[in-house]
NUKOLFI-231880 format. One record per residue: y, x, z of N, C-alpha, C in turn; residue in three letters. Coordinates in steps of 0.05 Angstrom, whole numbers, plus 5000, padded with zeros to 4 digits. Layout:
YXZYXZYXZala
...
***
This chain:
591643513368593843323370592743063382met
594142963401593342723416594242473402ser
592842253408593641993398595441843418asp
596041983440597741863461600541813450ala
601941603460604641553452606441793459pro
608541823444610442033449612141973473his
612842173489614642133511617442183502ser
619342073517622142103510623042393509ala
621742563525622442843526621742993501ser
619942883484619143013460621242993438glu
623042803440625142763420627742893428phe
629142993409631643123415633942973401thr
636243013412638642893399639143013372asp
640342863354641042983328643143203331pro
643243393313645143613315648043493313pro
649943633325652743533324653743523295pro
655543343290656743313264658243573257ser
658143653231659543903224662543873223pro
663643633227666543593227667043303225gly
669543233219670242953218668742813196pro
667942563201666542403181668642303161val
668142333135670042243116670241933116pro
672641833110672941543109671441433085phe
669641253089668441113067668840813071ser
669140723096669540443101667040273096gly
664740403090662340243084661240133109leu
660439873108659639733132656639653132thr
655439643109652639543108651439583080arg
648839553078647539533052647939253043leu
649439203022650038933012647638832995asp
646838992976644538902959643239132944his
640839072935639439252917639239112890val
640239232869640139112842637539182828gly
636138972818633539012804633938912776ile
633439082756633539012728630938872720ala
631038652706628638512698628938392670cys
626738342657626738222630626937922632his
625837802653625737512655626637422683asp
629137332685630237262711628737042725leu
627936842710626536612722623836702734asp
622436872720619836972730620237142754ala
622337302754622937482777623737312802ser
625337112798626036932820623536802831ile
621836702814619336572823617636772839ala
617437022830615837222845617037272873phe
619637322875620737382901620737132919tyr
620936892908620836652924618036602934arg
616036622917613236562925612036782942ser
612737032937611537262951612937312978thr
615637302979617037373003618637153016tyr
618836923002620336693013623336713009gly
624236902993627136932988628136692972phe
630536592979631736372964634236462949glu
634836332927637136402911639636302926val
641436482932644036412945646136362924ala
645836492900647836462880646636552853his
647436422832646536492805648936462786glu
649236652767651436632748650836802724glu
652436762703652436942680655037102682val
654837362682657237542682657537642654asn
659337522639659737592611660737882608glu
662537962626663638232625661438442626glu
659438402644657338592647654938532629gln
654938302616652838222598650138162611gly
650338032635647837972650647937682660val
645537582663645037342679643837442705arg
644937352727644137472753643637262774glu
642037332793641437162816641537342841ala
642837242861642937372887640937232906met
638937372915636937262933637437362961leu
638037182979638637263007636137363021arg
636337593033634137703049634437623078ile
636937643088637437583116640337493119asn
641137403143643837343148644737083135gly
647437053133648636823121650536913099thr
651336723083653036793060656036813068asp
656636933090659336963099660237253097asp
658837413081659537693079657837883095gly
655937773111654237943127651337953119gly
650637813098647837813090647138053072ala
644538103069643538303051641938153029thr
642238243004641038102982639438282964tyr
637738152947636738282923638338152900leu
639338312882640738212859638938262835gln
638038042823636338062799638038042775leu
637738222756639438252732637838232707leu
638438032690637138002664639338032643glu
639038212624641138242603641337992585pro
643837932577644237712558645137822531val
645638092530646438222505644938492504arg
644338572480642938832476644639072483glu
647339042482649139262488649939282517asp
648839112534649639112563648339362576ser
649639462597648539692612645639632622pro
645139382630642439322641640439322618val
641139232595639239242572638639532565ala
640639702566640139992560638440112582lys
638840042607637240132629634340052625phe
633839802618631139702614629739842591leu
631239902570630040042547629240322554ala
630740462572630140732580628040742602arg
628140552621626640582646624640352652asn
624940132638623339902645624439762669gly
623039562678624039402701623939572727glu
625839512745625839652771628539672782gly
628739842803631239872817633339982799val
635639852797637839932780640040062796his
640739952819642840072836642639982865his
644140122882644540042910647439972913leu
648039772929650739682934651339682964ala
653539802971654439812999656939633002phe
656939483023659239303029661539453042gly
663939363037666339473049668439253051thr
670239283070672439093073674739143053ala
674739393042676939473024675839653002asp
674939542980673539702959675339922948val
677939872944679640072933679940312952ala
680240252977680440472997677840623000arg
675640482999673040623001672540792977ser
673340702953673040862928674741112930ala
677141082940678941312943677741512963ala
676641402985675441573005673141742995gly
671341622981669041772970669941952947val
671941862932673042032910674242292920gly
675442282944676642522956674442732963glu
671942652963669742832969668142902944his
669342872921668142952896666242752882gly
666142512892664442312880666142182858val
665042182833666442052811666241752812arg
668541622812668641332811668741242782val
666941082773666741012745668740802736leu
669740652754671740442748674440532758asp
676440542740679140622747680340432768ala
679740182767680639982785678339802793glu
678339682817676239492823676239262802pro
673839162796673638942777672038712789arg
671938492774670538252784667538302785ala
666338222807663538232811662437952816gly
660037932827658737682832660237512852thr
660337252847661437062865664237132876ala
665937242858668737302865669037562880gly
666937722882667237982896668838172879ser
669638402891670938622876669138862879arg
668739002856666739222856667839472841ile
666639692848666839942832664040072833val
663540232812661040382811661640672814phe
659740822826659941112830657941252812leu
658641482803656841632784654241712797his
651941642785649441712797648942012802pro
650142172785649742462788651142572813lys
653042422824654342492849653142352873asp
651142182869650042022890646942052891cys
646042302888643242352890641542222868gly
642742172845641242052823641141742824gly
642641622842642641332846645241222837val
645241032818647640882812648440722837leu
650840762846651740642871654140462866thr
654140232878656240032876657540002903glu
660239982903661639902927662639622922leu
662139442942662839162937664339042961val
666538912954668138762974667638472970gln
666438342989665738062987668237892984ser
668037672970670237482967670937362994ala
669237383014669737283041671537463058his
672237703047673737893063676637893054gln
***
């Protein structure tokens, strides 16, 4: 095997799609949710190590978390990608239960959409269980639904419609 660069002729086009692509309306990776025991320490780590700055911080009583959105790139107009750091404020919150089972780490992936209800219906038509009957309030006025991890390759998945849309 040679160390020479690959030529364009060595690569082939991907196989054709097996049929029409289902509507999901997903436009980008919005954020990766990270469960943590100490939000302030986690913010300090991501700030000092990677230079990420806090774009938004709040307590979400409904979900039982204190959270911070750290902007990775872009601007806060609905086009940025974030890390969402989640610290439980109650022992019965889903994030507290996750931490007890798994420890700190990746909690979920979130994909952005212009219409969360339509995107949820679109993936639901393909057998993905939507955990929220209706979109609910998320961070900074967004609307969200969660998808069952067993239907998403073992990954808790969130669909999020930015308040800017």
